[in-house]
mmCIF file of the N, C-alpha and C atoms, coordinates in Angstrom:
data_MODEL
# 
_entry.id   MODEL 
# 
loop_
_atom_site.group_PDB 
_atom_site.id 
_atom_site.type_symbol 
_atom_site.label_atom_id 
_atom_site.label_alt_id 
_atom_site.label_comp_id 
_atom_site.label_asym_id 
_atom_site.label_entity_id 
_atom_site.label_seq_id 
_atom_site.pdbx_PDB_ins_code 
_atom_site.Cartn_x 
_atom_site.Cartn_y 
_atom_site.Cartn_z 
_atom_site.occupancy 
_atom_site.B_iso_or_equiv 
_atom_site.pdbx_formal_charge 
_atom_site.auth_seq_id 
_atom_site.auth_comp_id 
_atom_site.auth_asym_id 
_atom_site.auth_atom_id 
_atom_site.pdbx_PDB_model_num 
ATOM 1   N N  . MET A 1 1  ? -54.099 60.666 30.864 1.00 0.00 ? 1  MET A N  1 
ATOM 2   C CA . MET A 1 1  ? -52.907 59.920 30.494 1.00 0.00 ? 1  MET A CA 1 
ATOM 3   C C  . MET A 1 1  ? -52.465 60.127 29.050 1.00 0.00 ? 1  MET A C  1 
ATOM 4   N N  . ASP A 1 2  ? -53.394 60.275 28.097 1.00 0.00 ? 2  ASP A N  1 
ATOM 5   C CA . ASP A 1 2  ? -53.084 60.505 26.767 1.00 0.00 ? 2  ASP A CA 1 
ATOM 6   C C  . ASP A 1 2  ? -52.246 61.841 26.581 1.00 0.00 ? 2  ASP A C  1 
ATOM 7   N N  . SER A 1 3  ? -52.702 62.867 27.243 1.00 0.00 ? 3  SER A N  1 
ATOM 8   C CA . SER A 1 3  ? -52.097 64.253 27.163 1.00 0.00 ? 3  SER A CA 1 
ATOM 9   C C  . SER A 1 3  ? -50.694 64.107 27.673 1.00 0.00 ? 3  SER A C  1 
ATOM 10  N N  . ALA A 1 4  ? -50.560 63.335 28.740 1.00 0.00 ? 4  ALA A N  1 
ATOM 11  C CA . ALA A 1 4  ? -49.218 63.314 29.435 1.00 0.00 ? 4  ALA A CA 1 
ATOM 12  C C  . ALA A 1 4  ? -48.239 62.477 28.427 1.00 0.00 ? 4  ALA A C  1 
ATOM 13  N N  . PHE A 1 5  ? -48.849 61.427 27.873 1.00 0.00 ? 5  PHE A N  1 
ATOM 14  C CA . PHE A 1 5  ? -48.115 60.636 26.867 1.00 0.00 ? 5  PHE A CA 1 
ATOM 15  C C  . PHE A 1 5  ? -47.624 61.493 25.715 1.00 0.00 ? 5  PHE A C  1 
ATOM 16  N N  . LEU A 1 6  ? -48.543 62.287 25.176 1.00 0.00 ? 6  LEU A N  1 
ATOM 17  C CA . LEU A 1 6  ? -48.237 63.043 24.066 1.00 0.00 ? 6  LEU A CA 1 
ATOM 18  C C  . LEU A 1 6  ? -47.211 64.222 24.320 1.00 0.00 ? 6  LEU A C  1 
ATOM 19  N N  . ARG A 1 7  ? -47.158 64.691 25.614 1.00 0.00 ? 7  ARG A N  1 
ATOM 20  C CA . ARG A 1 7  ? -46.232 65.728 25.977 1.00 0.00 ? 7  ARG A CA 1 
ATOM 21  C C  . ARG A 1 7  ? -44.809 65.085 26.300 1.00 0.00 ? 7  ARG A C  1 
ATOM 22  N N  . GLY A 1 8  ? -44.844 63.785 26.277 1.00 0.00 ? 8  GLY A N  1 
ATOM 23  C CA . GLY A 1 8  ? -43.595 62.964 26.566 1.00 0.00 ? 8  GLY A CA 1 
ATOM 24  C C  . GLY A 1 8  ? -43.251 62.871 27.988 1.00 0.00 ? 8  GLY A C  1 
ATOM 25  N N  . GLU A 1 9  ? -44.256 63.033 28.888 1.00 0.00 ? 9  GLU A N  1 
ATOM 26  C CA . GLU A 1 9  ? -43.854 62.841 30.270 1.00 0.00 ? 9  GLU A CA 1 
ATOM 27  C C  . GLU A 1 9  ? -43.665 61.471 30.564 1.00 0.00 ? 9  GLU A C  1 
ATOM 28  N N  . ASP A 1 10 ? -42.775 61.130 31.552 1.00 0.00 ? 10 ASP A N  1 
ATOM 29  C CA . ASP A 1 10 ? -42.434 59.821 32.145 1.00 0.00 ? 10 ASP A CA 1 
ATOM 30  C C  . ASP A 1 10 ? -43.654 59.454 32.908 1.00 0.00 ? 10 ASP A C  1 
ATOM 31  N N  . LEU A 1 11 ? -44.185 58.224 32.639 1.00 0.00 ? 11 LEU A N  1 
ATOM 32  C CA . LEU A 1 11 ? -45.350 57.667 33.333 1.00 0.00 ? 11 LEU A CA 1 
ATOM 33  C C  . LEU A 1 11 ? -44.797 56.543 34.127 1.00 0.00 ? 11 LEU A C  1 
ATOM 34  N N  . PRO A 1 12 ? -45.369 56.427 35.287 1.00 0.00 ? 12 PRO A N  1 
ATOM 35  C CA . PRO A 1 12 ? -44.954 55.150 36.264 1.00 0.00 ? 12 PRO A CA 1 
ATOM 36  C C  . PRO A 1 12 ? -45.222 53.872 35.524 1.00 0.00 ? 12 PRO A C  1 
ATOM 37  N N  . PRO A 1 13 ? -44.548 52.883 35.909 1.00 0.00 ? 13 PRO A N  1 
ATOM 38  C CA . PRO A 1 13 ? -44.712 51.553 35.311 1.00 0.00 ? 13 PRO A CA 1 
ATOM 39  C C  . PRO A 1 13 ? -46.235 51.048 35.699 1.00 0.00 ? 13 PRO A C  1 
ATOM 40  N N  . VAL A 1 14 ? -46.883 50.326 34.874 1.00 0.00 ? 14 VAL A N  1 
ATOM 41  C CA . VAL A 1 14 ? -48.057 49.625 35.215 1.00 0.00 ? 14 VAL A CA 1 
ATOM 42  C C  . VAL A 1 14 ? -47.736 48.521 36.207 1.00 0.00 ? 14 VAL A C  1 
ATOM 43  N N  . GLU A 1 15 ? -48.736 48.091 37.011 1.00 0.00 ? 15 GLU A N  1 
ATOM 44  C CA . GLU A 1 15 ? -48.558 46.946 37.878 1.00 0.00 ? 15 GLU A CA 1 
ATOM 45  C C  . GLU A 1 15 ? -49.348 45.781 37.446 1.00 0.00 ? 15 GLU A C  1 
ATOM 46  N N  . LEU A 1 16 ? -48.859 44.615 37.137 1.00 0.00 ? 16 LEU A N  1 
ATOM 47  C CA . LEU A 1 16 ? -49.447 43.540 36.586 1.00 0.00 ? 16 LEU A CA 1 
ATOM 48  C C  . LEU A 1 16 ? -49.313 42.333 37.498 1.00 0.00 ? 16 LEU A C  1 
ATOM 49  N N  . TYR A 1 17 ? -50.274 41.346 37.490 1.00 0.00 ? 17 TYR A N  1 
ATOM 50  C CA . TYR A 1 17 ? -50.174 40.049 37.919 1.00 0.00 ? 17 TYR A CA 1 
ATOM 51  C C  . TYR A 1 17 ? -49.969 39.126 36.795 1.00 0.00 ? 17 TYR A C  1 
ATOM 52  N N  . GLU A 1 18 ? -49.117 38.175 37.018 1.00 0.00 ? 18 GLU A N  1 
ATOM 53  C CA . GLU A 1 18 ? -48.938 37.204 35.976 1.00 0.00 ? 18 GLU A CA 1 
ATOM 54  C C  . GLU A 1 18 ? -49.310 35.778 36.541 1.00 0.00 ? 18 GLU A C  1 
ATOM 55  N N  . LEU A 1 19 ? -50.212 35.093 35.856 1.00 0.00 ? 19 LEU A N  1 
ATOM 56  C CA . LEU A 1 19 ? -50.752 33.788 36.352 1.00 0.00 ? 19 LEU A CA 1 
ATOM 57  C C  . LEU A 1 19 ? -50.799 32.928 35.099 1.00 0.00 ? 19 LEU A C  1 
ATOM 58  N N  . ALA A 1 20 ? -49.911 31.913 35.155 1.00 0.00 ? 20 ALA A N  1 
ATOM 59  C CA . ALA A 1 20 ? -49.839 30.835 34.111 1.00 0.00 ? 20 ALA A CA 1 
ATOM 60  C C  . ALA A 1 20 ? -49.741 31.344 32.703 1.00 0.00 ? 20 ALA A C  1 
ATOM 61  N N  . GLY A 1 21 ? -48.984 32.378 32.503 1.00 0.00 ? 21 GLY A N  1 
ATOM 62  C CA . GLY A 1 21 ? -48.772 32.970 31.191 1.00 0.00 ? 21 GLY A CA 1 
ATOM 63  C C  . GLY A 1 21 ? -49.798 34.044 30.816 1.00 0.00 ? 21 GLY A C  1 
ATOM 64  N N  . SER A 1 22 ? -50.715 34.377 31.648 1.00 0.00 ? 22 SER A N  1 
ATOM 65  C CA . SER A 1 22 ? -51.710 35.531 31.330 1.00 0.00 ? 22 SER A CA 1 
ATOM 66  C C  . SER A 1 22 ? -51.332 36.582 32.237 1.00 0.00 ? 22 SER A C  1 
ATOM 67  N N  . TYR A 1 23 ? -51.598 37.908 31.870 1.00 0.00 ? 23 TYR A N  1 
ATOM 68  C CA . TYR A 1 23 ? -51.325 39.030 32.574 1.00 0.00 ? 23 TYR A CA 1 
ATOM 69  C C  . TYR A 1 23 ? -52.610 39.870 32.870 1.00 0.00 ? 23 TYR A C  1 
ATOM 70  N N  . PHE A 1 24 ? -52.720 40.286 34.133 1.00 0.00 ? 24 PHE A N  1 
ATOM 71  C CA . PHE A 1 24 ? -53.868 41.013 34.584 1.00 0.00 ? 24 PHE A CA 1 
ATOM 72  C C  . PHE A 1 24 ? -53.430 42.350 35.099 1.00 0.00 ? 24 PHE A C  1 
ATOM 73  N N  . VAL A 1 25 ? -54.059 43.420 34.877 1.00 0.00 ? 25 VAL A N  1 
ATOM 74  C CA . VAL A 1 25 ? -53.633 44.784 35.334 1.00 0.00 ? 25 VAL A CA 1 
ATOM 75  C C  . VAL A 1 25 ? -54.264 45.001 36.720 1.00 0.00 ? 25 VAL A C  1 
ATOM 76  N N  . ARG A 1 26 ? -53.116 45.309 37.587 1.00 0.00 ? 26 ARG A N  1 
ATOM 77  C CA . ARG A 1 26 ? -53.545 45.562 38.965 1.00 0.00 ? 26 ARG A CA 1 
ATOM 78  C C  . ARG A 1 26 ? -53.758 47.112 39.083 1.00 0.00 ? 26 ARG A C  1 
ATOM 79  N N  . ASP A 1 27 ? -52.829 47.863 38.443 1.00 0.00 ? 27 ASP A N  1 
ATOM 80  C CA . ASP A 1 27 ? -52.855 49.340 38.437 1.00 0.00 ? 27 ASP A CA 1 
ATOM 81  C C  . ASP A 1 27 ? -52.331 49.798 37.139 1.00 0.00 ? 27 ASP A C  1 
ATOM 82  N N  . GLY A 1 28 ? -53.057 50.691 36.432 1.00 0.00 ? 28 GLY A N  1 
ATOM 83  C CA . GLY A 1 28 ? -52.524 51.331 35.174 1.00 0.00 ? 28 GLY A CA 1 
ATOM 84  C C  . GLY A 1 28 ? -53.373 50.987 34.091 1.00 0.00 ? 28 GLY A C  1 
ATOM 85  N N  . ASN A 1 29 ? -54.694 50.735 34.190 1.00 0.00 ? 29 ASN A N  1 
ATOM 86  C CA . ASN A 1 29 ? -55.516 50.440 33.003 1.00 0.00 ? 29 ASN A CA 1 
ATOM 87  C C  . ASN A 1 29 ? -55.544 51.512 32.005 1.00 0.00 ? 29 ASN A C  1 
ATOM 88  N N  . HIS A 1 30 ? -55.550 52.940 32.408 1.00 0.00 ? 30 HIS A N  1 
ATOM 89  C CA . HIS A 1 30 ? -55.512 53.867 31.431 1.00 0.00 ? 30 HIS A CA 1 
ATOM 90  C C  . HIS A 1 30 ? -54.221 54.038 30.676 1.00 0.00 ? 30 HIS A C  1 
ATOM 91  N N  . ARG A 1 31 ? -53.023 53.696 31.406 1.00 0.00 ? 31 ARG A N  1 
ATOM 92  C CA . ARG A 1 31 ? -51.722 53.752 30.630 1.00 0.00 ? 31 ARG A CA 1 
ATOM 93  C C  . ARG A 1 31 ? -51.732 52.631 29.688 1.00 0.00 ? 31 ARG A C  1 
ATOM 94  N N  . VAL A 1 32 ? -52.257 51.472 29.966 1.00 0.00 ? 32 VAL A N  1 
ATOM 95  C CA . VAL A 1 32 ? -52.322 50.403 28.997 1.00 0.00 ? 32 VAL A CA 1 
ATOM 96  C C  . VAL A 1 32 ? -53.155 50.628 27.768 1.00 0.00 ? 32 VAL A C  1 
ATOM 97  N N  . SER A 1 33 ? -54.388 51.314 27.990 1.00 0.00 ? 33 SER A N  1 
ATOM 98  C CA . SER A 1 33 ? -55.100 51.643 26.814 1.00 0.00 ? 33 SER A CA 1 
ATOM 99  C C  . SER A 1 33 ? -54.517 52.673 25.950 1.00 0.00 ? 33 SER A C  1 
ATOM 100 N N  . VAL A 1 34 ? -53.826 53.788 26.624 1.00 0.00 ? 34 VAL A N  1 
ATOM 101 C CA . VAL A 1 34 ? -53.121 54.543 25.818 1.00 0.00 ? 34 VAL A CA 1 
ATOM 102 C C  . VAL A 1 34 ? -51.973 54.090 24.977 1.00 0.00 ? 34 VAL A C  1 
ATOM 103 N N  . ALA A 1 35 ? -51.282 53.178 25.535 1.00 0.00 ? 35 ALA A N  1 
ATOM 104 C CA . ALA A 1 35 ? -50.187 52.532 24.856 1.00 0.00 ? 35 ALA A CA 1 
ATOM 105 C C  . ALA A 1 35 ? -50.624 51.609 23.738 1.00 0.00 ? 35 ALA A C  1 
ATOM 106 N N  . ARG A 1 36 ? -51.750 50.938 23.948 1.00 0.00 ? 36 ARG A N  1 
ATOM 107 C CA . ARG A 1 36 ? -52.410 50.216 22.815 1.00 0.00 ? 36 ARG A CA 1 
ATOM 108 C C  . ARG A 1 36 ? -52.902 51.080 21.662 1.00 0.00 ? 36 ARG A C  1 
ATOM 109 N N  . PHE A 1 37 ? -53.531 52.221 22.053 1.00 0.00 ? 37 PHE A N  1 
ATOM 110 C CA . PHE A 1 37 ? -54.033 53.166 21.176 1.00 0.00 ? 37 PHE A CA 1 
ATOM 111 C C  . PHE A 1 37 ? -52.996 53.604 20.252 1.00 0.00 ? 37 PHE A C  1 
ATOM 112 N N  . HIS A 1 38 ? -51.781 53.950 20.850 1.00 0.00 ? 38 HIS A N  1 
ATOM 113 C CA . HIS A 1 38 ? -50.729 54.588 20.041 1.00 0.00 ? 38 HIS A CA 1 
ATOM 114 C C  . HIS A 1 38 ? -49.771 53.515 19.469 1.00 0.00 ? 38 HIS A C  1 
ATOM 115 N N  . GLY A 1 39 ? -50.145 52.184 19.557 1.00 0.00 ? 39 GLY A N  1 
ATOM 116 C CA . GLY A 1 39 ? -49.487 51.118 18.863 1.00 0.00 ? 39 GLY A CA 1 
ATOM 117 C C  . GLY A 1 39 ? -48.092 50.777 19.590 1.00 0.00 ? 39 GLY A C  1 
ATOM 118 N N  . LEU A 1 40 ? -47.937 51.072 20.820 1.00 0.00 ? 40 LEU A N  1 
ATOM 119 C CA . LEU A 1 40 ? -46.743 50.772 21.375 1.00 0.00 ? 40 LEU A CA 1 
ATOM 120 C C  . LEU A 1 40 ? -46.447 49.281 21.603 1.00 0.00 ? 40 LEU A C  1 
ATOM 121 N N  . PRO A 1 41 ? -45.377 48.767 21.242 1.00 0.00 ? 41 PRO A N  1 
ATOM 122 C CA . PRO A 1 41 ? -45.227 47.201 21.213 1.00 0.00 ? 41 PRO A CA 1 
ATOM 123 C C  . PRO A 1 41 ? -44.832 46.833 22.778 1.00 0.00 ? 41 PRO A C  1 
ATOM 124 N N  . LEU A 1 42 ? -44.333 47.725 23.546 1.00 0.00 ? 42 LEU A N  1 
ATOM 125 C CA . LEU A 1 42 ? -43.967 47.470 24.859 1.00 0.00 ? 42 LEU A CA 1 
ATOM 126 C C  . LEU A 1 42 ? -44.343 48.623 25.872 1.00 0.00 ? 42 LEU A C  1 
ATOM 127 N N  . ILE A 1 43 ? -44.543 48.240 27.188 1.00 0.00 ? 43 ILE A N  1 
ATOM 128 C CA . ILE A 1 43 ? -44.815 49.224 28.222 1.00 0.00 ? 43 ILE A CA 1 
ATOM 129 C C  . ILE A 1 43 ? -44.123 48.741 29.449 1.00 0.00 ? 43 ILE A C  1 
ATOM 130 N N  . GLU A 1 44 ? -43.500 49.641 30.210 1.00 0.00 ? 44 GLU A N  1 
ATOM 131 C CA . GLU A 1 44 ? -42.842 49.327 31.327 1.00 0.00 ? 44 GLU A CA 1 
ATOM 132 C C  . GLU A 1 44 ? -43.826 48.852 32.479 1.00 0.00 ? 44 GLU A C  1 
ATOM 133 N N  . ALA A 1 45 ? -43.429 47.706 33.152 1.00 0.00 ? 45 ALA A N  1 
ATOM 134 C CA . ALA A 1 45 ? -44.354 47.142 34.111 1.00 0.00 ? 45 ALA A CA 1 
ATOM 135 C C  . ALA A 1 45 ? -43.561 46.494 35.245 1.00 0.00 ? 45 ALA A C  1 
ATOM 136 N N  . ASP A 1 46 ? -44.255 46.467 36.426 1.00 0.00 ? 46 ASP A N  1 
ATOM 137 C CA . ASP A 1 46 ? -43.776 45.755 37.534 1.00 0.00 ? 46 ASP A CA 1 
ATOM 138 C C  . ASP A 1 46 ? -44.667 44.613 37.639 1.00 0.00 ? 46 ASP A C  1 
ATOM 139 N N  . VAL A 1 47 ? -44.183 43.333 37.487 1.00 0.00 ? 47 VAL A N  1 
ATOM 140 C CA . VAL A 1 47 ? -44.957 42.165 37.437 1.00 0.00 ? 47 VAL A CA 1 
ATOM 141 C C  . VAL A 1 47 ? -44.833 41.307 38.737 1.00 0.00 ? 47 VAL A C  1 
ATOM 142 N N  . THR A 1 48 ? -46.008 40.939 39.283 1.00 0.00 ? 48 THR A N  1 
ATOM 143 C CA . THR A 1 48 ? -45.904 40.009 40.477 1.00 0.00 ? 48 THR A CA 1 
ATOM 144 C C  . THR A 1 48 ? -46.490 38.627 39.940 1.00 0.00 ? 48 THR A C  1 
ATOM 145 N N  . GLU A 1 49 ? -45.679 37.625 40.020 1.00 0.00 ? 49 GLU A N  1 
ATOM 146 C CA . GLU A 1 49 ? -45.999 36.429 39.671 1.00 0.00 ? 49 GLU A CA 1 
ATOM 147 C C  . GLU A 1 49 ? -46.973 35.674 40.661 1.00 0.00 ? 49 GLU A C  1 
ATOM 148 N N  . LEU A 1 50 ? -48.087 35.129 40.356 1.00 0.00 ? 50 LEU A N  1 
ATOM 149 C CA . LEU A 1 50 ? -48.964 34.410 41.076 1.00 0.00 ? 50 LEU A CA 1 
ATOM 150 C C  . LEU A 1 50 ? -48.874 32.985 40.742 1.00 0.00 ? 50 LEU A C  1 
ATOM 151 N N  . ARG A 1 51 ? -48.916 32.173 41.941 1.00 0.00 ? 51 ARG A N  1 
ATOM 152 C CA . ARG A 1 51 ? -48.817 30.693 41.696 1.00 0.00 ? 51 ARG A CA 1 
ATOM 153 C C  . ARG A 1 51 ? -50.022 30.016 42.307 1.00 0.00 ? 51 ARG A C  1 
ATOM 154 N N  . PRO A 1 52 ? -50.719 29.231 41.515 1.00 0.00 ? 52 PRO A N  1 
ATOM 155 C CA . PRO A 1 52 ? -51.974 28.519 42.100 1.00 0.00 ? 52 PRO A CA 1 
ATOM 156 C C  . PRO A 1 52 ? -51.485 27.652 43.267 1.00 0.00 ? 52 PRO A C  1 
ATOM 157 N N  . LEU A 1 53 ? -52.391 27.482 44.228 1.00 0.00 ? 53 LEU A N  1 
ATOM 158 C CA . LEU A 1 53 ? -52.091 26.473 45.322 1.00 0.00 ? 53 LEU A CA 1 
ATOM 159 C C  . LEU A 1 53 ? -52.398 25.129 44.670 1.00 0.00 ? 53 LEU A C  1 
ATOM 160 N N  . ARG A 1 54 ? -51.465 24.256 45.199 1.00 0.00 ? 54 ARG A N  1 
ATOM 161 C CA . ARG A 1 54 ? -51.721 22.721 44.899 1.00 0.00 ? 54 ARG A CA 1 
ATOM 162 C C  . ARG A 1 54 ? -52.671 22.129 45.923 1.00 0.00 ? 54 ARG A C  1 
ATOM 163 N N  . TYR A 1 55 ? -53.547 21.358 45.508 1.00 0.00 ? 55 TYR A N  1 
ATOM 164 C CA . TYR A 1 55 ? -54.523 20.634 46.420 1.00 0.00 ? 55 TYR A CA 1 
ATOM 165 C C  . TYR A 1 55 ? -54.250 19.197 46.491 1.00 0.00 ? 55 TYR A C  1 
ATOM 166 N N  . ARG A 1 56 ? -54.231 18.625 47.711 1.00 0.00 ? 56 ARG A N  1 
ATOM 167 C CA . ARG A 1 56 ? -54.260 17.180 47.799 1.00 0.00 ? 56 ARG A CA 1 
ATOM 168 C C  . ARG A 1 56 ? -55.582 16.638 47.566 1.00 0.00 ? 56 ARG A C  1 
ATOM 169 N N  . ALA A 1 57 ? -55.720 15.334 47.467 1.00 0.00 ? 57 ALA A N  1 
ATOM 170 C CA . ALA A 1 57 ? -57.017 14.669 47.266 1.00 0.00 ? 57 ALA A CA 1 
ATOM 171 C C  . ALA A 1 57 ? -58.036 15.056 48.463 1.00 0.00 ? 57 ALA A C  1 
ATOM 172 N N  . GLU A 1 58 ? -57.555 15.315 49.610 1.00 0.00 ? 58 GLU A N  1 
ATOM 173 C CA . GLU A 1 58 ? -58.409 15.597 50.796 1.00 0.00 ? 58 GLU A CA 1 
ATOM 174 C C  . GLU A 1 58 ? -58.973 17.056 50.567 1.00 0.00 ? 58 GLU A C  1 
ATOM 175 N N  . GLY A 1 59 ? -58.503 17.840 49.656 1.00 0.00 ? 59 GLY A N  1 
ATOM 176 C CA . GLY A 1 59 ? -58.942 19.201 49.338 1.00 0.00 ? 59 GLY A CA 1 
ATOM 177 C C  . GLY A 1 59 ? -58.182 20.193 50.163 1.00 0.00 ? 59 GLY A C  1 
ATOM 178 N N  . ARG A 1 60 ? -57.094 19.894 50.851 1.00 0.00 ? 60 ARG A N  1 
ATOM 179 C CA . ARG A 1 60 ? -56.338 20.867 51.652 1.00 0.00 ? 60 ARG A CA 1 
ATOM 180 C C  . ARG A 1 60 ? -55.195 21.336 50.764 1.00 0.00 ? 60 ARG A C  1 
ATOM 181 N N  . ALA A 1 61 ? -54.799 22.572 50.947 1.00 0.00 ? 61 ALA A N  1 
ATOM 182 C CA . ALA A 1 61 ? -53.651 23.172 50.317 1.00 0.00 ? 61 ALA A CA 1 
ATOM 183 C C  . ALA A 1 61 ? -52.386 22.375 50.745 1.00 0.00 ? 61 ALA A C  1 
ATOM 184 N N  . ALA A 1 62 ? -51.532 22.083 49.702 1.00 0.00 ? 62 ALA A N  1 
ATOM 185 C CA . ALA A 1 62 ? -50.282 21.356 49.927 1.00 0.00 ? 62 ALA A CA 1 
ATOM 186 C C  . ALA A 1 62 ? -49.156 22.381 50.308 1.00 0.00 ? 62 ALA A C  1 
# 
């Protein structure tokens, strides 16, 4: 990934899950680490928002 980045190759967006304001990498850990190493402030990403289930007092999903 680092070599491809240094050559200026287009890399596919990383895939993230977002849950309550926190982001988790589904695919693209190496791309994220290369971006961090090179100090990039942004990286292209496809984000899937996850929402927690609500539970009633009986313990069943609402």
